[in-house]
N, C-alpha and C positions, 0 to 999 in steps of 0.2 A: 794177331792174337797169340800166336805161339810164342812170339818174343816176350809179350807181357807175362804170360804164364811162367815162362822161364825166369823172368826177373823176380816174380813173386816167390817162386821156389827158392831162388837164390837168397831172397830176404829172409825167408823162414829158416834158412840154414845158418844165418848169422848168429853170433853169440850176443849176450846182453850188452857187453862192452862195445861191440861193433855197432849195434843198433843205437846205443847212446851217442856214439861219435857221429853216426849218420844223422841223428836228430839235431845235434848241436851245430854241425858244420855243413850239412847237406851233401856229404860225400863220404865214401868209405875211407878208412885210414890208409895212408900210402903203403903200409906194409902188406895190405891185402889187394892192392891194385893189380889188375891184369894188364901187362904191357902189350900194347897193340901198335902195329906199325903204321896204322892210318891215324892221322891227327883228327881230333874231334872238332866239330864245328863250334865256332864262337857263339855264346849265348848272350842275348841282349835283354836287359831288364828295364822296362819303362815304369816310371813312377806315375801313380794316378793323379788326376787333377785335384782330388779332395784330400791329398796327403796333408797331414797336420804340420809337417815340418816345412819351413820355407828354405829357399836356397841361402838366405842370409844367415839362418841359424846353423847351417851345416856346410860352411865353406871349407872346412878342413876336417881331417879325421880326428884331430885332437879335440876339437870342439864337440864333435859327436860323442866322443868317449866321455866327456865331462858330464853329459846329460845322464841322469840316473835312470835306472830301470823303472823307478816309480813314475817319473815324468813321462816315460814312453807309454806306460800303462794308461795314464790319464789322457794322453794324446789319442791313443787308439780307441778309447771308449767312445769318442765322439764320432767315429767313423760309422756312417749309415750303411744299411745292407746294400743300397745301390752302389755305393763306392766300392764295397767289397766285391761285388759282382764285376764291376769294371776292371778292378785289379786282376781278377781271375782271367778275364778275357784278354787283357793286355799282356799278361805274363803266361800265355799258353805254351811258350817254348820250354818252360820248366816243368815238363810232365814227369820227369824222372823223380824230382823232389816231391811233387804232389802225390805220386803213386806210393812212394815210400811212407809218406805221412798217413795216407789212408790205410796202408797195410799195418802200420803200427797201431792205428786206432782199432782195427779189427782184431788185433792181437790182445786187446784189453788194456792198453796203456791210455793215459790221459793226453792232454794237449801237448804238442811239441814246441820247440823253441823257434821254429821258423815262422816268419810273417807271411811270406809270399807262397800261396798255394796254387798249384797248377790246375788247369782245366782238365776234368776227367773225361774219359771216353764214355760214350752213351751206354755201353755194356757194363761199365763199372759204376754207374750212378746208383742202381739199386743196392749194390753192396755198401756204398758210402751212406746212403739214406738209412739202411738197416743198422749200420754201426752208430750213426748219430742218434737214431731213435732209442737204441739200447742204452747209450750214454745218458740221454735225457731221462729215460725211465729210471735208470740207476740213481741219478741225482734227485729226481722227484721222490723216489722211495727213501733215500737218505734224509731228505728234508722232512718227509712225513714221519720218519722215525724220530727225528729230533723234536718235532712238535709233540708227538705222543710222549716222548720222554719228559718234555717240559711240563706236561699236564699230569704225569704220573706221580702221585704222592710218595711212592716208594723211593723216588730219587732224592728225597731230602727236602729241606726248606727252600733251597735255591731253585730246584726244579719245580716246586709247587707254585712259586710266585713269579717266575720269569719265563720268557719265551725267546728263543734264539732263532726262530724260523725266519723272521723278516729282518735279520741283522743287517744284511747288505743293502736291502731296499731302502733303509732309512739312513744309510751312510751319507755323509756330507758330499763327498766328491761325485757320487752318482746322481745327485738330485739337483745340484745348483746349476748345472749346465742347461737343464731343460726347464725345470719348474721355477727355479729361483733366479733365473738370469736377469729378469726385469728388476728385481730388488737389488741385485748386486750392482747393476749399472746405475741404479738410482743412488745407492750409497756411494758409488765411486764418484758420481757427479757432485754429491753433497760434500764429500771429503775434499774434492778439488776446488770447492767454492772459495770465495774470498773471505768468508766469515772466519774469524780467528777462533771463535768458540761457539759451538752449537747451543741453541736455546732448548734443545730437547732435554727434559729432566733426566732421562735415562743416561745420556752422555755426560751431562753435567755431574751427575752423582758418581758414575763409575770412572770417569776420566780424571777426577780430582785426585791429586797426589798429596797425601798428608806428609807433614814433616815430623821428625822425631820429637820435636818440642811439643807439637800439638797432641801427639799420641801420649806423651808423658803427662801432659796437662789433663787429658781425659781420664787417665788412670789414677790420678792423685787428687785433683781438685774437685770439690763438690759442684753439683749442677746449679745453675741459676734458673729461676722459673719466673714466668709471667702469666697473667690470666687474660682471657678475652671472652667476650660473649658473642655467640653465633646464633642466628635465627632459629635453626632447627636442632643443632647439637647441644646448644645451651652453653654452660660454663666449661671452657677449655683451659687446660693448664699446659703451657709450653715450657719445656725444660731443655737446657743444653749446657755443655761445659765450655765449648768454644765461644767465639765472639757471637753476640746476639745478632740473629738474622732479622730481616725486615718483618714487620708484623704481618702475619698471614691473615687475610680477610676472605670471607666467604663471597663467592661470586653469585650474584643474583641470576645471571644468565651465563650459559656456557657456550662458547664457540668451539665446535668440534675440532677445528684446525689448531686452536691454541692448546688442545690437550695432547697433541702429537701422538694420536693413535696410529697404530700400524694400518696399512692400506685396507685389508679386508674388514677390520673392526669398525671403521668409520661407517660402512654401509650396513653391516649386520647388527651392530649394537642397538640401534633404534627399533629394529624389528623384534629382536629378542626381548627387549626390555619394555615393550609397549604394554604388557599386562599390568605393570606397576604404575602406569601414568594415568592420572585422573584427567577428566575433561578440562578442568581449570589449568592443570599443569602443562597440558599439551600445547596450549597457546603460547606460554612463556618459554618453556623448555621442552622440546619434543623428544629429548634423549634421556634425561635423568629425572628422577623424583627429587623433591627437596632434600631428603635424607641422603640419597645416593650422590647428589651433586656435592654436598659438603664433605662426605666421606672420601669421594674420589679426589676432591681438591687437595686433601691432606695426603692421600696415598700417592698421588702423582708427584708430590715433592720428595718422596722417598723418606719421609719421617716415620718413626715408629708411632703406632697408634694403638690406644687402648679404649675400646668402646664397651662399657659395661651395661648397656641397655638393650641388648639383643633379646628379642622375644620371638619364640617359635611360632606364635599365633599371628603376630602383626607384621614385624619387619624382618623376620628371619630370612626369607627368600630374597628380599631386596638386597640385603647385605651380602648374601652368597653370590648373587649375580655381579655385584660391583667388584668384589675382590677377585672373582674369576676373570673379569675383564682386565683388571690390573695385572694379574699373574700372566695371562695369555699375551697381553701387550708387551710385557717385559721379555717373555720367551721369544716372541717373534722378532723383536728388535735385536736381542742378543744374537740370535741365529743369523739374522741378516748381516750383522756386523762381521761375524766370523766368515760367512760366505763371501763377503766383499774382500776381506783380507786374504782369503785363500786364492781368490781370482788374481789379486795383485801379486801374491807370492809366486803363483804359477807363471806369470808373465815376466817376472824379473829374472835376471841372470842367475844361474846356479852359483851358490856360495856366497851370495850377497845377503847380509843380515840387516834387519831394520827393526828397531825397538817400537816402531809405531804399530806393529801388528800384535802386540801383547793384548790378548782378548780372552784368555782362558784361565781356569783355575788349576789347582794342583791335582785334581783327580780326573784328568783327561786320560781315559783308560787305553790300554793296548788290547784291541779286539782282534784275535787271530782266528781266521777261518780258512778252511781248505778252499783254495781258489777255484778248482775245477768244480766243486759243488755249488759255488755261488755264481760264477760267471765263466763259461768256457772261453778261455782266451789263450792264444798261442804264446804269449810272452812268458807265462809261468810254467815251469817244468812240472811233471807229474809229482804229486805228493808234497809240493812246496806249500808254504804258508805265507800269507801276506799280512804285513802290519797295517791293518785297515784303520785309517784315521777317523775317529768318532768325534762328532761335534757337540756332544752333550756335556758342556762344562758350565752351564748357567742354571743349575737346578733350582726349582722352587719346591719347597717342602710344605705340604698342606696337611695339618693334623686335624682330623675330624673323628667324632666318637663312634659312628656306626657305618656299616656298609651302604646303607641307603643314602647317606650324605655323599659318599664317593660316587655312587651311581648318578646322583643329580648333578654333581660337579662335572662329570664326564659328558653328560648330556648337554650341559651349558657350553662346554668347549666345542662340541660338535656343532651346535647351533651357531656359535660365533664364527666358526670357520666356513660354514656353508653359505656362499654368497646368495644363492637362490635355490628353489626347490629342484630345479633341473640339474644343477651341478652339485651332486652329493660327493662328500669326501670319502675316501677309502679308509675304513676303520678295520684294522686287523684284529683278530681274536674277539670280535664283537659278540659272537654267539656264546663263547665261553664266559665272557664278562657278564652278560645278562644272566646266565645260569648261576654264576657264583655270587653276584651282587643283587640280583633281582629278588622278588618276593611274590609268592602266590597268595592272592587274597583269600583263597579258600582255607588256608592254614590258620587264619585268625578265628577265634571262637565267635560265633554269631551273636551271642547274648552278652558279650563283655561290654560293660558300661564303665567308662572312666571319664575323668575331667577332660576338657578340651585341650588344655596344655599338655596333658599326658598323651593324648592321641597325636598331637603335633610332634612331640619329641620322639615317640616310639613308633613312628610310622615306617612301614616297610621292613627291610632286613636289618635287624638290630644286633647282628654279630659284631663284637668289638675287637676281634683279632683278624687283622687284614693289613695288607700293604700292596701297592701296585705302582709300577713305573709307567709313565706315559711319555712317549716321544712324539713330537709334533712337527709337521711341516704344513705349509699352507693348504695343500691339497690332500693330505693324508694324515692319519693318526695311528700310532702303534700302541696298543695296550699290552701289558705284561712285559714291557721292556726291562732289561736288567738295570739296576740302579745306576750303574756307571755309564749307561747309555740312555738315560732318561732326561727329559727336560723338566718334568714335573713328577714328584713323588707324592702320592696320596696314601696316608697311613693313619692308623690309630696309635695311641700311646703304647698299648700292649704289643701291637705289631712291630713297632720300632724297638721296643725293649728286647724282644726275642732275637732281633738281628744284632743289636748292639752288644747284648750279653753283659756279663759281669766280669770283674777282674778275676783272672785265674782260669776262665773258661777257654778251651782250645778253639772252638768255633765261634768267633765273634768278629764283627766287621763294622766299623764306623768311619772309615776313610771317605766314604761317599758324602758324608756330612761336612767335609772340610771346606767345600766351595759353595755352600748354600748362600744365596744372595737375597732370597725373600722367604721368610718363615711366617706362615699363616696358621694361627691356632684358633679354630672356631669352636664355639660352645664350650669354653674352658670350664664353666661351672659344672658340666657333666663329669669332667675328669675328677672333680672332688668326690663324686659318688662312685667312680670306678677305682682308680688308684693314682693319687697325685704323685706318688714316688716315681712313676713312669715318666711323667712330664719333667720332673727335676733331673732324672737320669738322662733324658734326652738333651736338656739344656746344658748339662755338663760336658757332653760329647760333641757338641756342634761347633763348627769352625775351628777345629784343632788341626795341627799339622798332621798329615797322613803318615802312617807307619811305613808305607811302601810307595814307590814312585808311580806304579801302575802305567808304565810306558809313556809318561808325559813328555811332551816336547817343551823343554824349559825355555826355549826361545819365544814361545807363545804365551807363557804364563805371566800374568800381571805382577807387577812389583808388590802390590798390596798383599798378594797371596804368598809371595816369597818372603816377605817381611813378617808374615803371620799376623796381618792386620785385617783379616777378612771380617772379623766380628764387628769392626768399626764401620763397615760398609753394608752389613746385613740389615735389611728392613724387617721389622717384626710387627705383624698385625695381629692384635689380640682382641677377640670378641667374646663377651660373656653376658649372661643374664643378670649378673649381680656383681657388686664390689666385695671382694673377700680379701682378708689379709694375705693369704697364700698366693692368690692371683696377683695382687699388688706387688708382692715380693719378687715374683718372677719378672714382672715388667720393670721394676726399679733396679734389680740386681743383675739381670741377664740381658739387658738391652743396652748396647754401647754405640748406637748409631751416631756418627759424628755430626749429622744434620740436626739431631735432637729428637725429643719425644713429645707426643701430644696425647693427653689423657682427658677424657670427659669426666667431669666431677660435678654432677648435678645432685642436689639434695632433694629427695622425694617429697612430694607435697601431700601424700596420703599414706596412712599406715595400715598394716594388715589387720590390726585389731578392730578397725572399723568395719570389717567384713564378718565379724563374729555375730551370728544371729541368735545364739543362745545366751540368755541372761545369766551370768555367773560372775562372782567376784574374782578379779585378777590381782594377785599378790606378788610383788616383785621384791625379792630378797637379795640384798647386796652382800657380797663377801669381799674381804680384803686380801690382796696378794702383793708381794714385792715386785714381781715381774711376770712376764708371760710364761716363763718356765715353771715358776713356783705356783702358778694358778691351778695347775692340774691337781697337785696334791692338796692345795688349799680348798678347792671345790669338793674333793672327795671327803676331806675331814669335816667340812661344813655340812655336807649332806648327812653323813652318818651320825654326827653329834647333835645337830640342831633340827634338821628337817625330818629325817626318818623316824625318830622317836615319837613325833606327833601323829604318825600314821600307823603305828604298831597296834593300836586298839582295833578290836573287831568292828567297831562302828565305822571305821575308815576303810572299809573293804572296797573292792572294785577300783583300785588305784593303778593308773597307767603311768609309767615313768618313761618319758621320751628322751632318748640318749642319742645325740648326733654322732659322736665318735665311737667307732667300734672298739677301740682300746679301753675307753671308759666303760663301755658295755661289758666287756670281759672282766674288768676289775670289779664292777658291781655284781655281776653274776657269781663270781668266786666268793665275794663277801657274803652274799645272800645264802649261798650253800654252806659256808662256814658257820653262819649264825642260825642255820636251819630255819629260815623263814619260809612261809607258805607263799611260794611264787612260781610263776612260769615265765618263759622268755621266747621271743621271736626275733630272729635276725635274718639277714640276707642269705645266710647259709643254711637256714632251717628247711628241712624237706617239707613237701606239701602236707604229708600226713601229720607231721609235728605242728605245723601251723594250724591245721583244723582242730587238733586236740587242744592246743593252747587257747585258741579262741573260744572253744566250747567250755573249758574249765573256767575261764575268766568270766564268761557271760553268766554261768550258773552260780558263780560265787565260790566255787571249790578252791580257787586260788585267789589270794588276797591281792598280790602284786603281779603286774605284767611288765617285764622289761621289753622295750620296743625300740628298735634302731631306726635311725633316719633313712638309711640306705634301703631298708626293707620297704618303707613307705614310698620312697622315690621310685622303686622298680615295680611295686605291686599296687599301691593305692587301695588296699583293702579297707573297708569300713569296720572298725572294731566296735562291737556293740557291748553295752554294759558299763561304760565308763561313768564313774561318779566323782572321782578325784583325779586330778591331772597334775603331774609334776614335770616341768621342763628342766631337765638336768643342765641344759645349756640352751641358749637361743638357737632356733633352727637356722640352717644355712639359707634356705629359701624362705622369704618372709611369708608367703602365702600358705606355707605349711602350718603356721601358727593358727590361722583361722580354720584351716581344714581339720586339724586335730580337735580344736575346741568345738567345732560343729558336729563332731561325731557323738557328742553327748545327747542321749535321748532320755526323756522322762519315762521311767518305768511305771510310775503312777503319779497321781496329783500331788502327793506330799513329798516328792523327792527333790523338786527344784531347789528348795532352800538348802539342801545338803551338798550341792555341787561346789567344788573348790578348784582353783587353778593357781599353782605356785610356779614362779619362774625364778631361776637362779642366774645372776649375772655378777660380774666382777668389776673392779675399778680399773683394770688394765685395758688399754686400747686394743691390744692383740686378742683379748677375749671378747671382742665385738661389743665393747661398751658403746661404740659409735652407732651400733644398731638401734640404740634406745634414746629417745628424746620425747618430750611431751610438748604438745602444741594445742592451743585452744582452737576449738572448732565448733562454734554454735553451742550445743547443749553442754558439753563437758570437754574432757581431755582424752586423747587417745594416743596409743603408742605409735611412734613414727620410726619405722625401720630404715636404717641406712648402715652401710658398712664403714668401719673406721679406715681412715687413710693412714696406714702404718708403714713402717720400715722406710 
């Protein structure tokens, strides 16, 4: 004991330089050696049986030196605690080195560079345990501080939406050896099979190498289109610039094996989707409803898809489930491919390059973390940083309007990953997610009565400013992952706009959008009511070359990304409740998938005017314009010159003017003020007191005109009383708004019915929604048939 105390006192007396040399080489510098006449005994070091290195890999010192420190780290990560204890017992002769390591740990330093630790004396065990506990407490406190910092809004936008606490837990290299080993082996067997080309749609789509002639053809030549009739979807339009593909037909029955779903999804999908299956459908197809079967048949071919018949009341959840299945299937396949390639690269000789392992995009980030905080490992020196390889390079971007939509999507992901009720997946930051994206039913007013479609759209948390990254493994899910470490990004258009920023702003970032492979835009019609410019701004910044390399390993980047051809491989899924010229423009101008596009183009068989229960004359007045740009001024001149003079008389009081566009509303409001007309106005920005005051003035007849915006009606659905004359400055965006506004008319007395009027303005241009109007015979008379023009 006296000898050990003396050695400890000697170690305390060493300088920092001497301690550093002792940690690196296991001995003091020769300059400080004490010459002794007695030769020291030879020490023998035996390797454990579980050592990762074989004798074949370390035949010479030169071969050992070629192995990088990174490979040594990976090798030692697989060492189990039992093997570590065996090494300590076998190497008990190196007590001196072990004591020096323990002493440096108690001095406050982090892990040393020595691998072989000696067995401690029984009296020294409490000291070692105490030092270890202190280090673990310090690491835990630091991680807790990081978690608190990520949740603290004072740390800025990045800290508000990201979490770095579980960064290392979701790293590729620390998970594939345990959880993903089965998938890697399966992929390895598949890749070594005799098949020249896999039939998996994912591999067929991503492994195809385009030629420069094909890319030039897609950017210059127009698309050729063909039509097909499907049982459930109806009239489909297939368009493509490249050679025509085989006609895609709807499958009456679906074989789960032919869909090439990833392993856990084959068993979990029928359980998750059973709520949408009818008793008749279960007998023929126990996995998909008729609508889901045809939608997934198109999605699984990686074609772009536009479905404009989404209804929040009827098929909204069906569609949400099927695109979540497709997105999760894509992510699991992509991650399994990277895991398999990483395993092969680990086994190959250092310095050997292989282009077959290109499986990543350009925004594979450099994630640096203090190693002692993440994993206490002796290979990394104190204060050093590790270039931790992150495997999130196949992001799926999902654009949804409200937080409630993001909440439901995450719940679907969790259900699809949980094989059974006993094996729950580990979801990090779940409590925080429920708090920020959940909704308290008590916050809703108890006596609020709204239409069913309104209740379906505005259910739950309707905050429209959010974004969240999701990292997925088969047995765990990480919420609030940084965008550069995420598999899936769920965001609203406003949430993406605040991150992308505008030109000239200092804090802006859109490099994470460069490698987007699947873009899902759900409920696109709602963005027309929010701010469509945010969607256009997003589409302009997607799949661009990144401004920074972000620590990417260019030997793993696909050639399509290096050639800036990512947009030709991106699949876009667009779902909307209606066909609108602006939505059609995005699908036709911003979707470049080389496989082609599929759009549902069904003509409605019933019109909104048939739901008007109030008997009143409908007058449709047509205005002429040269083009879609000139129609804005032409409509304004037509209104103030020909329509408004007819309603200036006092007898035409209680006139409501329905204005879909906010810009037209501002123009009319300014004109009414200039002409000193007796009017009031309500828009989406009017405060509650102003709304109540305007409604009261209009009802009592104190104000002759009421300017009323479509977005206010979309968000509030108030019933405006006292309407006698109705003017539609433009056709409503939603067809059912026409009947809702007309049905607001109530007879004040028995003699008022004959004085009701309804005037609708429309133009001759297609972009002005001329296609929304057509007349069709139906029994007693004719009714207005709403449909959207197929423009651009």
